[in-house]
N, C-alpha and C positions, 0 to 999 in steps of 0.2 A: 452288224451292218458291214457290207462289203463295198469296196471301191475297186472298180475295174478300170484300167487304163489301156486303151487300144490306139493304134496309129494307122493312118492312111497316108501312103506315099512318104512315110518318115520312119526312121528307126528310133524307137523309144529308148532313150538312154536311162540309166538309173537316176541321174540327176534330174531329168525332166519328170520322171515318174514320181520321185520323192517330192519334188516341188508341187506337182499337181495334187498329190494326196494330202500334202500339208495344207495348201490353200483351200481346197474344196472340203477337206475334212472338218474345217472349222464350222461348217454349216450344221453339223450334228449338235452343237451346243445350243442351237435355237429350237430344235424340234426333235423329240425323241422317237417319233413314229417313222423314221426313215429306215427302209429295208435295204436298199442298194443304191449306189451311185455309179453310173456308167459315164466314163469320160472318153471322148473320141477326139484325138488330135490329128489334124490333117494339114497338108501343105500343098498349095497349087504351085507347080514348078514352071509357071509361065512368067518370064521376066517382066512382062508388061503389067502384071497385076501388082498393085502397091501393097495391099493388105492380104498377103498370101498365106499367113498362118491362122488357122481356124481352130477354136476349141469349142466342142459341143458337149453339154452335160445333161444327162437325164437322171433326175432324182426321183426314185420310186418310193411312194408312201404306202401305208396300209390301205388308204382310201382313194389314191389317185397318183398322179405323176406331174412333174414340172420339167419342161425342156427349155434350155437356154443355149444360145450360141453367140459367139463373138469372134471377130477377126481383127488382127493387128499386124504390124510389121515384124514382130518377133513372137516366138512361141510363149515366152515368159509374160510378155505384155498381154497376149490374148488370154492366158490363164488367169492373170490378175483381173482383167475385165469381166470374164465369165464368172469368177468367184464373187465379185461384188454384185453382179446381176442376180446370180443364184441366191445370194444371201437375202436380197430384197424380195425375191419371188417366194422363198420359203417362209419368210415372215408373213407375207401377204396370205399365203395358203393356210398357214397356222391360224391367223386371225379369222379367216373365213370359216375354217372347220370348227373352231372353238366357240364361235358366236352362237348363241341359242337360236334355234329355229323359230321363226315367227310363223306359225301355221294358220294364222287367221286370214281369212279371205272374205270377200264381200258376200259370197254365197253361204259360208258357214257361220259367219258372225253378223247376220243381218239384224238390224235393229227393228224390233217390232214396235210400230207406233200404235198407241191405243187411240181409238177414235175419241175425239174430244166432244163433250156434250155441249151443244149450243143451246143457249138460253133463248127460248123464243118468247117474245112478249106478245101475248094476246090481250088485247084490250076490249 
C-alpha cells in the first residue's frame, strides 16, 4: 500500500508529511484491501477565509474508492478531522462489501400460489 502526500499552495514539510502518513496510515488496520491513499493538502491564502487549510484524502480499494475532505484553521486540525472521517467511511465501505448479497427479488422469487379447491355443495 502506498501513501502519497501532495500540496497545493503550500510547501509540504517533513513534519506535516510524517504526521499525515501516521494519522491516515491507521486506516489500514481496519481493511486490508486498500491499494493506495492519496492525500492532498491545500491552503487558501485569502485572509477573509476562516477555515483556510483543507485536507482531501482518496482511499483506493480493489473494488472502489472513498473520497473525504475537511477544512480547519490549521493543517494539523484538518488532518485530524479527515482521518476520523476516513476511518468511519472505510468501516462503512468494509461492512457493505462484506455483507452477503441478497439476490432475491420479486421477479425471481415469486411465490406460486396453488389454486385452492372450493367445496361446492350441491343439494
